[in-house]
DSSP file (Angstrom, degrees, kcal/mol; ACC not computed):
  #  RESIDUE AA STRUCTURE BP1 BP2  ACC     N-H-->O    O-->H-N    N-H-->O    O-->H-N    TCO  KAPPA ALPHA  PHI   PSI    X-CA   Y-CA   Z-CA
    1    1 A M              0   0    0      0, 0.0     2,-0.3     0, 0.0    86,-0.1   0.000 360.0 360.0 360.0 178.3  114.0   74.1   94.1
    2    2 A A        -     0   0    0      1,-0.1     3,-0.1   107,-0.0   105,-0.1  -0.854 360.0 -77.5-124.1 162.6  111.1   75.3   91.9
    3    3 A A        -     0   0    0     -2,-0.3    -1,-0.1     1,-0.1    44,-0.0  -0.195  63.7 -85.9 -58.2 152.5  108.9   78.3   92.2
    4    4 A L        +     0   0    0      1,-0.1    -1,-0.1    26,-0.1     3,-0.1  -0.237  37.1 177.7 -64.3 145.6  106.2   78.2   94.8
    5    5 A T  S    S+     0   0    0      1,-0.2     2,-0.3    -3,-0.1    -1,-0.1   0.249  75.5  21.0-124.8   3.2  102.8   76.7   94.1
    6    6 A Q  S    S-     0   0    0     25,-0.1    -1,-0.2    24,-0.0    24,-0.1  -0.954 101.3 -64.7-157.9 170.6  101.5   77.3   97.6
    7    7 A D        -     0   0    0     -2,-0.3     2,-0.4    -3,-0.1    25,-0.2  -0.229  46.8-149.0 -61.2 153.2  102.2   79.5  100.7
    8    8 A R        -     0   0    0     23,-3.1     2,-1.5    -4,-0.1    -1,-0.0  -0.990  14.6-133.7-128.8 133.0  105.5   79.0  102.4
    9    9 A N        -     0   0    0     -2,-0.4    23,-0.1    23,-0.0    -2,-0.0  -0.681  32.2-168.6 -84.8  87.4  106.3   79.5  106.1
   10   10 A T        -     0   0    0     -2,-1.5    73,-0.1     1,-0.0    22,-0.1  -0.696  17.2-129.8 -83.5 115.1  109.5   81.5  105.7
   11   11 A P        -     0   0    0      0, 0.0    71,-2.3     0, 0.0     2,-0.4  -0.268  24.0-158.9 -62.2 150.1  111.3   81.8  109.0
   12   12 A R  E     -A   81   0A   0     69,-0.2    69,-0.2     1,-0.1     3,-0.1  -0.984  24.8-176.3-133.1 146.4  112.4   85.3  110.0
   13   13 A K  E    S+     0   0A   0     67,-2.7     2,-0.4     1,-0.4    68,-0.1   0.764  79.8  14.8-100.3 -42.5  115.0   86.7  112.4
   14   14 A R  E     -A   80   0A   0     66,-1.0    66,-2.0     0, 0.0     2,-0.5  -0.996  58.7-157.1-139.0 140.0  114.3   90.3  112.1
   15   15 A L  E     +A   79   0A   0     -2,-0.4    64,-0.3    64,-0.2     3,-0.1  -0.978  17.6 168.8-115.2 124.0  111.4   92.4  110.8
   16   16 A R  E     -     0   0A   0     62,-3.1     2,-0.3    -2,-0.5    63,-0.2   0.892  57.5 -10.4 -98.2 -65.7  112.3   95.9  109.8
   17   17 A D  E     -A   78   0A   0     61,-0.5    61,-2.7     2,-0.0     2,-0.4  -0.904  49.3-148.1-137.3 160.4  109.4   97.5  107.8
   18   18 A T  E     +A   77   0A   0     -2,-0.3     2,-0.3    59,-0.2    59,-0.2  -0.995  22.5 167.6-129.0 138.2  106.1   96.5  106.2
   19   19 A F  E     -A   76   0A   0     57,-2.5    57,-3.3    -2,-0.4     2,-0.4  -0.925  27.1-127.0-142.3 168.7  104.7   98.2  103.1
   20   20 A V  E     +A   75   0A   0     -2,-0.3     2,-0.3    55,-0.2    55,-0.2  -0.959  26.8 176.7-121.5 137.1  101.9   97.6  100.6
   21   21 A G  E     -A   74   0A   0     53,-1.9    53,-2.4    -2,-0.4     2,-0.2  -0.958  34.8 -96.5-137.9 157.3  102.3   97.6   96.8
   22   22 A G  E     -A   73   0A   0     -2,-0.3    21,-3.2    19,-0.3     2,-0.3  -0.483  38.2-128.8 -72.6 140.2  100.2   96.9   93.8
   23   23 A V  B     -b   43   0A   0     49,-2.9    47,-2.8    19,-0.2    48,-0.4  -0.698  25.3-108.4 -92.5 141.1  100.4   93.4   92.3
   24   24 A A    >   -     0   0    0     19,-2.6     3,-0.8    -2,-0.3    43,-0.2  -0.229  45.6 -85.9 -63.5 155.1  101.0   92.9   88.6
   25   25 A A  T 3  S+     0   0    0      1,-0.2    43,-0.2    41,-0.1    40,-0.1  -0.243 109.7  12.8 -59.0 147.9   98.2   91.7   86.4
   26   26 A S  T 3  S+     0   0    0     41,-1.6     2,-0.4    38,-1.1    39,-0.3   0.840 100.4 134.3  55.6  40.4   97.6   87.9   86.1
   27   27 A T  E <   -K   64   0B   0     -3,-0.8    37,-2.7    37,-0.7     2,-0.5  -0.954  43.4-162.4-128.6 138.9   99.9   87.2   89.1
   28   28 A I  E     -K   63   0B   0     -2,-0.4     2,-0.5    35,-0.2    35,-0.2  -0.985   9.4-167.9-114.1 128.4   99.7   85.1   92.2
   29   29 A I  E     -K   62   0B   0     33,-2.7    33,-2.7    -2,-0.5     2,-0.3  -0.977  13.8-145.2-114.2 124.6  102.1   85.9   95.0
   30   30 A Y    >   -     0   0    0     -2,-0.5     3,-2.1    31,-0.2    28,-0.3  -0.662  27.5 -98.3 -90.0 143.2  102.3   83.2   97.7
   31   31 A A  T 3  S+     0   0    0     -2,-0.3   -23,-3.1     1,-0.3    28,-0.2  -0.332 111.6  25.0 -55.0 135.6  102.8   84.1  101.4
   32   32 A G  T 3  S+     0   0    0     26,-2.8    -1,-0.3     1,-0.3    27,-0.1   0.274  93.1 134.0  91.4 -10.3  106.5   83.7  102.3
   33   33 A A    <   -     0   0    0     -3,-2.1    25,-2.6    27,-0.1     2,-0.3  -0.333  66.5-106.2 -72.3 151.0  107.7   84.3   98.7
   34   34 A L  E     -C   57   0A   0     74,-2.6    12,-2.8    23,-0.2     2,-0.4  -0.644  44.4-151.6 -66.5 132.2  110.6   86.5   97.7
   35   35 A V  E     -CD  56  45A   0     21,-3.1    20,-2.9    -2,-0.3    21,-1.4  -0.912  15.2-174.0-117.9 140.0  108.9   89.5   96.1
   36   36 A A  E     -CD  54  44A   0      8,-3.0     8,-2.5    -2,-0.4     2,-0.5  -0.856  24.0-123.2-126.6 162.5  110.2   91.8   93.4
   37   37 A R  E     -CD  53  43A   0     16,-2.7    16,-1.7    -2,-0.3     6,-0.2  -0.905  28.7-142.5-102.5 131.9  109.2   94.9   91.6
   38   38 A N    >   -     0   0    0      4,-2.9     3,-1.9    -2,-0.5    14,-0.1  -0.283  35.1 -89.5 -86.3 179.7  108.9   94.7   87.8
   39   39 A A  T 3  S+     0   0    0      1,-0.3    -1,-0.1     2,-0.1    12,-0.0   0.766 128.5  54.3 -61.8 -26.0  109.9   97.5   85.4
   40   40 A A  T 3  S-     0   0    0      2,-0.1    -1,-0.3     1,-0.0    -3,-0.0   0.526 121.1-107.5 -85.5  -5.9  106.3   98.9   85.5
   41   41 A G  S <  S+     0   0    0     -3,-1.9     2,-0.3     1,-0.3   -19,-0.3   0.577  76.8 127.6  93.4  10.7  106.5   99.1   89.4
   42   42 A Y        -     0   0    0    -21,-0.1    -4,-2.9     1,-0.0    -1,-0.3  -0.703  61.8-104.5-102.1 155.4  104.2   96.3   90.2
   43   43 A L  E     +bD  23  37A   0    -21,-3.2   -19,-2.6    -2,-0.3    -6,-0.2  -0.545  43.3 163.0 -81.2 140.0  104.9   93.4   92.6
   44   44 A V  E     - D   0  36A   0     -8,-2.5    -8,-3.0    -2,-0.2     2,-0.1  -0.942  48.5 -81.9-143.3 161.0  105.6   89.9   91.2
   45   45 A P  E     - D   0  35A   0      0, 0.0   -10,-0.3     0, 0.0    63,-0.1  -0.478  60.7-100.2 -62.2 138.9  107.2   86.7   92.6
   46   46 A A        +     0   0    0    -12,-2.8   -12,-0.1    62,-0.2    62,-0.1  -0.336  55.3 161.3 -61.9 142.7  111.0   87.1   92.4
   47   47 A A        -     0   0    0      2,-0.2     2,-2.3    60,-0.2    60,-0.2  -0.960  55.6 -93.2-154.7 161.7  112.5   85.2   89.5
   48   48 A P  S    S+     0   0    0      0, 0.0     2,-0.5     0, 0.0    72,-0.1  -0.341  77.0 137.2 -79.4  61.2  115.8   85.4   87.6
   49   49 A T    >   -     0   0    0     -2,-2.3     3,-1.9    70,-0.1    -2,-0.2  -0.921  61.5-107.3-114.1 130.0  114.3   87.8   85.1
   50   50 A V  T 3  S+     0   0    0     -2,-0.5     3,-0.1     1,-0.2    70,-0.1  -0.257 103.1  26.0 -54.8 134.6  116.1   90.9   83.8
   51   51 A G  T 3  S+     0   0    0      1,-0.3    -1,-0.2   -13,-0.1     2,-0.2   0.233  87.6 125.5  97.0 -12.5  114.7   94.1   85.3
   52   52 A L    <   -     0   0    0     -3,-1.9     2,-0.4    -5,-0.1    -1,-0.3  -0.562  41.4-162.1 -81.3 145.5  113.3   92.7   88.5
   53   53 A V  E     -C   37   0A   0    -16,-1.7   -16,-2.7    -2,-0.2     2,-0.2  -0.984  19.1-129.4-127.6 118.4  114.4   94.2   91.8
   54   54 A V  E     +C   36   0A   0     68,-0.7   -18,-0.3    -2,-0.4    85,-0.2  -0.466  30.3 171.7 -69.0 133.1  113.8   92.2   95.0
   55   55 A V  E     -     0   0A   0    -20,-2.9     2,-0.3     1,-0.3   -19,-0.2   0.551  50.1 -70.3-120.0 -14.4  112.0   94.3   97.7
   56   56 A G  E     -C   35   0A   0    -21,-1.4   -21,-3.1    83,-0.1     2,-0.4  -0.998  61.4 -44.1 160.3-157.2  111.1   91.8  100.5
   57   57 A R  E     -CE  34  77A   0     20,-2.7    20,-2.9    -2,-0.3     2,-0.3  -0.925  52.1-112.8-115.0 135.6  109.0   88.8  101.6
   58   58 A A  E     - E   0  76A   0    -25,-2.6   -26,-2.8    -2,-0.4    18,-0.2  -0.514  21.2-165.5 -67.9 127.1  105.3   88.5  100.9
   59   59 A A  S    S+     0   0    0     16,-2.9     2,-0.3    -2,-0.3    -1,-0.2   0.527  72.7  18.4 -88.4  -7.8  103.4   88.7  104.2
   60   60 A E  S    S-     0   0    0     15,-0.6     2,-0.4   -30,-0.1   -27,-0.1  -0.974  83.1 -99.5-155.3 163.4  100.3   87.3  102.6
   61   61 A R        -     0   0    0     -2,-0.3     2,-0.4   -31,-0.1   -31,-0.2  -0.765  35.8-173.9 -89.4 134.9   99.0   85.4   99.6
   62   62 A V  E     -K   29   0B   0    -33,-2.7   -33,-2.7    -2,-0.4     2,-0.8  -0.988  11.6-162.1-132.8 125.2   97.4   87.5   96.9
   63   63 A D  E     +K   28   0B   0     -2,-0.4     3,-0.3   -35,-0.2   -35,-0.2  -0.851  26.1 154.3-109.1  97.1   95.7   86.1   93.8
   64   64 A N  E >   +K   27   0B   0    -37,-2.7     3,-1.6    -2,-0.8   -38,-1.1  -0.050  31.4 124.6-105.8  28.3   95.5   88.7   91.1
   65   65 A S  T 3  S+     0   0    0    -39,-0.3    -1,-0.2     1,-0.3   -37,-0.1   0.756  80.6  38.3 -63.2 -24.2   95.4   86.1   88.4
   66   66 A G  T 3  S+     0   0    0     -3,-0.3    -1,-0.3   -39,-0.1     2,-0.2   0.310 109.2  80.9-105.7   8.2   92.1   87.5   87.1
   67   67 A G  S <  S-     0   0    0     -3,-1.6   -41,-1.6   -43,-0.2     2,-0.1  -0.547  72.0-113.1-113.4 175.3   93.0   91.2   87.6
   68   68 A G    >   -     0   0    0    -43,-0.2     3,-2.2    -2,-0.2     4,-0.4  -0.413  59.3 -55.0 -96.3 176.2   94.9   94.0   86.1
   69   69 A D  T 3  S+     0   0    0      1,-0.3   -45,-0.2    -2,-0.1    -1,-0.2  -0.311 125.1   0.8 -53.5 123.8   98.0   95.8   87.2
   70   70 A G  T 3  S+     0   0    0    -47,-2.8    -1,-0.3     2,-0.2   -46,-0.1   0.471  88.4 124.8  77.5   3.0   97.4   97.2   90.8
   71   71 A D  S <  S+     0   0    0     -3,-2.2     2,-0.3   -48,-0.4    -2,-0.1   0.872  81.5  27.6 -61.8 -34.5   93.9   95.8   91.1
   72   72 A L  S    S-     0   0    0     -4,-0.4   -49,-2.9   -49,-0.4     2,-0.3  -0.876  78.3-143.2-122.5 158.3   95.0   94.1   94.3
   73   73 A T  E     -A   22   0A   0     -2,-0.3     2,-0.4   -51,-0.3   -51,-0.2  -0.820   5.4-149.3-118.5 160.8   97.8   94.9   96.8
   74   74 A C  E     -A   21   0A   0    -53,-2.4   -53,-1.9    -2,-0.3     2,-0.5  -0.992  16.6-127.8-130.6 136.9  100.2   92.8   98.8
   75   75 A K  E     -A   20   0A   0     -2,-0.4   -16,-2.9   -55,-0.2   -15,-0.6  -0.727  31.3-167.4 -81.8 128.8  101.7   93.4  102.2
   76   76 A V  E     -AE  19  58A   0    -57,-3.3   -57,-2.5    -2,-0.5     2,-0.4  -0.951   6.1-153.6-123.1 138.1  105.5   93.0  101.9
   77   77 A E  E     -AE  18  57A   0    -20,-2.9   -20,-2.7    -2,-0.4     2,-0.3  -0.865   1.0-154.3-111.3 143.8  108.0   92.8  104.8
   78   78 A T  E     +A   17   0A   0    -61,-2.7   -62,-3.1    -2,-0.4   -61,-0.5  -0.861  48.7  80.1-109.4 153.3  111.7   93.7  104.9
   79   79 A G  E    S-AF  15 138A   0     59,-2.3    59,-3.7    -2,-0.3     2,-0.5  -0.993  84.8 -35.5 152.1-153.2  114.1   92.1  107.3
   80   80 A V  E     +AF  14 137A   0    -66,-2.0   -67,-2.7    -2,-0.3   -66,-1.0  -0.941  61.3 170.1-112.2 121.2  116.2   88.9  107.6
   81   81 A F  E     -AF  12 136A   0     55,-2.5    55,-3.2    -2,-0.5     2,-0.5  -0.906  31.1-119.7-133.2 155.4  114.5   85.8  106.3
   82   82 A K  E     + F   0 135A   0    -71,-2.3     2,-0.3    -2,-0.3    53,-0.2  -0.848  34.1 172.5-103.3 126.9  115.5   82.2  105.6
   83   83 A Y  E     - F   0 134A   0     51,-2.7    51,-3.0    -2,-0.5    27,-0.2  -0.809  38.7 -82.5-125.7 167.1  115.3   80.7  102.1
   84   84 A E  E     -g  110   0A   0     25,-2.3    27,-2.6    -2,-0.3     2,-0.4  -0.328  42.2-124.6 -66.3 150.0  116.3   77.5  100.4
   85   85 A N  E     -g  111   0A   0     25,-0.2    27,-0.2    46,-0.1     6,-0.1  -0.820  27.5-111.7 -96.7 137.3  119.9   77.2   99.2
   86   86 A A        -     0   0    0     25,-2.3     6,-0.2    -2,-0.4     2,-0.1  -0.203  39.4-104.7 -61.3 159.0  120.5   76.4   95.5
   87   87 A A    >   -     0   0    0      3,-0.1     3,-1.6     4,-0.1     4,-0.2  -0.436  67.9 -17.2 -87.3 159.4  122.0   73.0   94.7
   88   88 A G  G >  S-     0   0    0      1,-0.2     3,-1.7     2,-0.2    -2,-0.0  -0.099 126.1  -3.0  57.0-137.4  125.5   72.1   93.6
   89   89 A G  G 3  S+     0   0    0      1,-0.3    -1,-0.2    27,-0.0    -3,-0.0   0.594 129.6  61.7 -68.2 -12.4  127.9   74.7   92.3
   90   90 A A  G <  S+     0   0    0     -3,-1.6    23,-3.1    22,-0.1    -4,-0.3   0.528  81.4 117.4 -89.2  -5.8  125.3   77.4   92.5
   91   91 A A  S <  S-     0   0    0     -3,-1.7     2,-0.3    21,-0.2    21,-0.1  -0.196  74.0-107.3 -66.6 150.2  124.9   77.1   96.3
   92   92 A V        -     0   0    0     19,-0.3     2,-0.3    -6,-0.2    -1,-0.1  -0.582  42.3-156.4 -68.3 136.9  125.7   79.9   98.7
   93   93 A E    >   -     0   0    0     -2,-0.3     3,-2.1    -3,-0.1     4,-0.5  -0.759  29.5-104.6-117.1 164.5  128.9   78.9  100.5
   94   94 A Q  G >  S+     0   0    0      1,-0.3     3,-1.4    -2,-0.3    -1,-0.1   0.843 118.6  62.8 -56.3 -35.8  130.3   79.9  103.9
   95   95 A A  G 3  S+     0   0    0      1,-0.3    -1,-0.3     3,-0.0    -3,-0.0   0.691  97.8  58.9 -64.5 -17.2  132.8   82.2  102.2
   96   96 A D  G X  S+     0   0    0     -3,-2.1     3,-1.6     3,-0.1    30,-0.3   0.635  78.9 113.6 -83.9 -15.9  129.8   84.3  100.9
   97   97 A V  T <  S-     0   0    0     -3,-1.4    30,-0.2    -4,-0.5     3,-0.1  -0.377  92.5  -8.4 -67.5 129.7  128.5   85.0  104.4
   98   98 A L  T 3  S+     0   0    0     28,-2.9    -1,-0.3     1,-0.2    29,-0.1   0.668 102.7 133.6  58.9  21.2  128.6   88.7  105.4
   99   99 A G  S <  S-     0   0    0     -3,-1.6    -1,-0.2     2,-0.2    27,-0.1  -0.183  73.7-101.0 -84.5-173.9  130.6   89.6  102.3
  100  100 A T  S    S+     0   0    0     -3,-0.1     2,-0.1    25,-0.1    -1,-0.1   0.715  97.6  84.9 -83.2 -21.1  130.0   92.4   99.9
  101  101 A A  S    S-     0   0    0     -5,-0.1    25,-0.6     1,-0.1     2,-0.3  -0.436  73.7-133.0 -79.7 157.2  128.3   90.2   97.3
  102  102 A Q  E     -H  125   0A   0     23,-0.2    23,-0.2    -2,-0.1    13,-0.2  -0.741  19.9-101.0-109.7 157.1  124.6   89.4   97.5
  103  103 A A  E     -H  124   0A   0     21,-2.9    20,-3.7    -2,-0.3    21,-1.0  -0.429  42.3-136.4 -65.6 150.3  122.6   86.2   97.2
  104  104 A E  E     -HI 122 112A   0      8,-2.6     8,-3.0    18,-0.3     2,-0.4  -0.822  17.5-100.7-114.4 155.0  121.0   85.9   93.9
  105  105 A V  E     + I   0 111A   0     16,-2.8    13,-0.4    -2,-0.3    16,-0.3  -0.563  37.4 165.6 -76.8 126.1  117.5   84.8   92.9
  106  106 A A  E    S-     0   0A   0      4,-2.6     2,-0.3     1,-0.6     5,-0.2   0.735  76.2 -38.1 -99.5 -42.5  117.0   81.3   91.7
  107  107 A D  E >  S- I   0 110A   0      3,-1.6     3,-0.9   -60,-0.2    -1,-0.6  -0.883  81.9 -66.2-161.6-168.8  113.3   81.4   92.2
  108  108 A D  T 3  S+     0   0    0     -2,-0.3   -74,-2.6     1,-0.2   -62,-0.2   0.417 133.4  27.1 -77.6   6.0  110.8   82.8   94.7
  109  109 A Q  T 3  S+     0   0    0    -76,-0.2   -25,-2.3     1,-0.1     2,-0.4   0.295 112.7  70.0-139.3   7.1  112.0   80.5   97.5
  110  110 A T  E <   -gI  84 107A   0     -3,-0.9    -4,-2.6   -27,-0.2    -3,-1.6  -0.986  54.9-163.8-134.4 136.6  115.6   79.8   96.6
  111  111 A V  E     -gI  85 105A   0    -27,-2.6   -25,-2.3    -2,-0.4   -19,-0.3  -0.889   7.0-154.5-117.1 152.5  118.8   81.8   96.5
  112  112 A A  E     - I   0 104A   0     -8,-3.0    -8,-2.6    -2,-0.3   -21,-0.2  -0.746  30.4 -89.6-116.6 165.6  122.1   81.1   94.8
  113  113 A G    >   -     0   0    0    -23,-3.1     3,-2.2    -2,-0.3     4,-0.5  -0.231  64.5 -66.2 -69.4 164.6  125.6   82.3   95.6
  114  114 A P  T 3  S+     0   0    0      0, 0.0    -1,-0.2     0, 0.0   -11,-0.1  -0.251 122.2   5.7 -54.5 136.1  127.0   85.5   94.2
  115  115 A T  T 3  S+     0   0    0    -13,-0.2    -2,-0.1    -3,-0.1     4,-0.1   0.564 109.7  93.8  64.3  13.4  127.5   85.3   90.4
  116  116 A H    <   +     0   0    0     -3,-2.2     2,-0.1   -26,-0.2    -3,-0.1   0.526  62.0  90.9-107.8  -8.6  125.7   81.9   90.3
  117  117 A G  S >  S-     0   0    0     -4,-0.5     3,-0.8    -5,-0.1     2,-0.3  -0.485  87.2 -98.4 -85.8 157.9  122.2   83.0   89.5
  118  118 A T  G >  S-     0   0    0    -13,-0.4     3,-0.8     1,-0.2   -13,-0.1  -0.601 109.0  -0.7 -72.2 132.7  120.7   83.4   86.1
  119  119 A N  G 3  S-     0   0    0     -2,-0.3    -1,-0.2     1,-0.2   -70,-0.1   0.483 108.6-102.9  63.7   3.9  120.8   87.1   85.1
  120  120 A N  G <   +     0   0    0     -3,-0.8     2,-0.7     1,-0.2    -1,-0.2   0.889  53.5 179.6  50.6  52.1  122.4   87.9   88.4
  121  121 A I    <   -     0   0    0     -3,-0.8   -16,-2.8   -16,-0.3    -1,-0.2  -0.774  26.5-129.6 -85.6 113.1  119.3   89.3   90.1
  122  122 A A  E     -H  104   0A   0     -2,-0.7   -68,-0.7   -18,-0.2   -18,-0.3  -0.413  26.7-178.3 -68.6 132.7  120.3   90.3   93.7
  123  123 A A  E     -     0   0A   0    -20,-3.7     2,-0.3     1,-0.4   -19,-0.2   0.849  54.3 -76.4 -92.9 -47.7  118.1   89.0   96.5
  124  124 A G  E     -H  103   0A   0    -21,-1.0   -21,-2.9    14,-0.1    -1,-0.4  -0.954  62.0 -43.2 166.0 179.5  119.9   90.5   99.4
  125  125 A R  E     -HJ 102 137A   0     12,-1.1    12,-2.8    -2,-0.3     2,-0.6  -0.502  54.4-120.9 -74.7 136.0  122.9   90.3  101.7
  126  126 A I  E     + J   0 136A   0    -25,-0.6   -28,-2.9   -30,-0.3    10,-0.2  -0.680  37.4 170.2 -79.6 116.7  123.9   86.8  102.9
  127  127 A V  E     -     0   0A   0      8,-2.8     2,-0.3    -2,-0.6     9,-0.2   0.830  59.8  -3.5 -98.4 -39.7  123.7   87.0  106.7
  128  128 A E  E     - J   0 135A   0      7,-1.3     7,-2.9   -31,-0.1     2,-0.5  -0.990  54.8-143.8-157.6 145.9  124.1   83.3  107.8
  129  129 A L  E     + J   0 134A   0     -2,-0.3     2,-0.3     5,-0.2     5,-0.2  -0.968  23.0 174.1-116.0 127.8  124.4   79.9  106.2
  130  130 A E  E >   - J   0 133A   0      3,-2.8     3,-1.5    -2,-0.5    -2,-0.0  -0.830  46.1-104.5-124.6 166.0  122.8   76.8  107.9
  131  131 A S  T 3  S+     0   0    0     -2,-0.3   -46,-0.1     1,-0.3     3,-0.1   0.766 120.7  41.4 -62.7 -24.9  122.4   73.3  106.7
  132  132 A D  T 3  S-     0   0    0      1,-0.2     2,-0.3   -48,-0.1    -1,-0.3   0.215 126.0 -32.9-110.5  15.3  118.8   73.8  105.8
  133  133 A G  E <   - J   0 130A   0     -3,-1.5    -3,-2.8   -49,-0.1     2,-0.4  -0.949  59.9 -83.2 159.2-176.8  118.9   77.2  104.3
  134  134 A V  E     -FJ  83 129A   0    -51,-3.0   -51,-2.7    -2,-0.3     2,-0.5  -0.979  26.4-138.9-126.1 127.7  120.3   80.7  103.9
  135  135 A W  E     -FJ  82 128A   0     -7,-2.9    -8,-2.8    -2,-0.4    -7,-1.3  -0.774  29.3-174.4 -85.2 125.1  119.4   83.8  106.0
  136  136 A V  E     -FJ  81 126A   0    -55,-3.2   -55,-2.5    -2,-0.5     2,-0.7  -0.973  25.3-131.9-127.5 134.4  119.2   86.8  103.7
  137  137 A A  E     -FJ  80 125A   0    -12,-2.8   -12,-1.1    -2,-0.4     2,-0.4  -0.769  31.0-172.3 -84.7 117.2  118.6   90.5  104.5
  138  138 A L  E     +F   79   0A   0    -59,-3.7   -59,-2.3    -2,-0.7     2,-0.3  -0.884  21.3 118.7-111.0 140.3  115.9   91.8  102.3
  139  139 A G              0   0    0     -2,-0.4   -83,-0.1   -85,-0.2   -61,-0.0  -0.964 360.0 360.0 175.7 170.3  114.9   95.4  102.0
  140  140 A L              0   0    0     -2,-0.3   -84,-0.1   -85,-0.1    -1,-0.1   0.460 360.0 360.0 -79.2 360.0  114.5   98.5  100.1
């Protein structure tokens, strides 16, 4: 898949907590996206970028493309959510489910199997694999 260009209706099984964080400058976060914290502590769409830490799923769309760090905030949810599975050899497999390894970020709507993502940015624990996606536990 590719990074989001519009909101995504990301299915959820469980919702644990909701929190609000400041959005990084010049950033758009789409509802349903995997959300990460950058090195400065601001929220950005999850990506396979060194230094990012996945914190949850965006509960809303926030367009801070014209703002500075923290000018706008985004509501983020933790829990179990369904995302796209990476293609081919990078895909999450049944053997990865409920193991000790975590799904890795491919982009803000796609996860890869353990050790298959670029820069190995952990998304969360792999809870269930279905033909149309991967359930991942996201949280702080």
